[in-house]
C-alpha positions in Angstrom: -14.3 13.3 5.8 -11.4 13.1 3.6 -12.2 11.0 0.5 -9.5 11.6 -2.2 -11.2 9.4 -4.7 -14.0 12.1 -5.0 -11.6 15.4 -5.0 -10.4 17.6 -7.6 -6.8 18.8 -7.9 -6.4 22.5 -7.3 -6.2 25.1 -9.7 -2.5 25.2 -9.0 -1.7 21.6 -8.8 -3.8 21.4 -12.3 -2.0 23.9 -14.2 1.5 22.0 -13.0 0.3 18.6 -13.8 -0.6 20.2 -17.5 2.5 22.1 -17.8 4.1 18.6 -16.7 2.2 17.0 -19.4 2.9 19.2 -22.3 6.8 18.8 -21.9 6.7 15.3 -21.2 4.8 14.4 -24.5 5.0 17.6 -26.2 1.5 18.2 -26.5 -1.4 19.5 -23.9 -3.4 16.6 -22.5 -6.7 15.8 -23.9 -9.6 16.9 -22.2 -11.4 13.1 -22.5 -9.5 10.3 -20.2 -7.6 8.9 -23.0 -4.3 10.8 -21.7 -1.2 8.7 -21.5 0.4 8.6 -17.4 2.1 11.8 -16.4 5.1 10.7 -15.0 6.7 13.9 -13.0 10.2 13.5 -13.0 9.8 13.1 -16.7 8.0 16.5 -17.0 10.3 18.3 -15.1 13.4 16.8 -16.6 11.9 18.3 -20.1 11.4 21.8 -19.0 14.5 21.5 -17.4 16.4 20.2 -20.6 14.5 23.7 -22.3 16.2 25.6 -20.1 19.5 24.5 -21.0 19.3 24.3 -24.7 18.9 28.3 -24.5 16.3 28.4 -27.3 13.9 31.2 -26.6 11.0 29.6 -28.9 10.8 26.6 -26.7 11.2 28.1 -23.3 9.1 27.3 -20.5 7.6 30.5 -19.0 8.1 31.7 -15.9 4.7 31.3 -14.5 4.8 27.3 -15.8 8.4 26.9 -13.8 6.7 28.5 -10.6 4.0 26.3 -10.5 5.8 23.2 -11.3 8.0 24.0 -8.8 5.5 24.5 -6.0 3.9 21.5 -7.1 6.8 19.8 -6.8 7.9 20.9 -3.5 4.2 19.8 -2.4 4.7 16.1 -3.2 8.1 16.2 -1.5 6.6 17.3 1.5 4.3 14.6 1.7 7.0 11.9 1.1 
């Protein structure tokens, strides 16, 4: 039985979600349930904007970009 309400995201998905949240809101998500909703598209757009600016101090890490790309591909595959 696959009950999605009781399953946890994979470690890779969690990493990507944290990265997207960080780029969307400029901070890491809080550890309690008070976090703002994650908008995957806004997070990806914010990452792309940071790369476009060539600001090395605020550049997404290659591992972060990789995890987000894989997560986005997984979401697209499901649709």
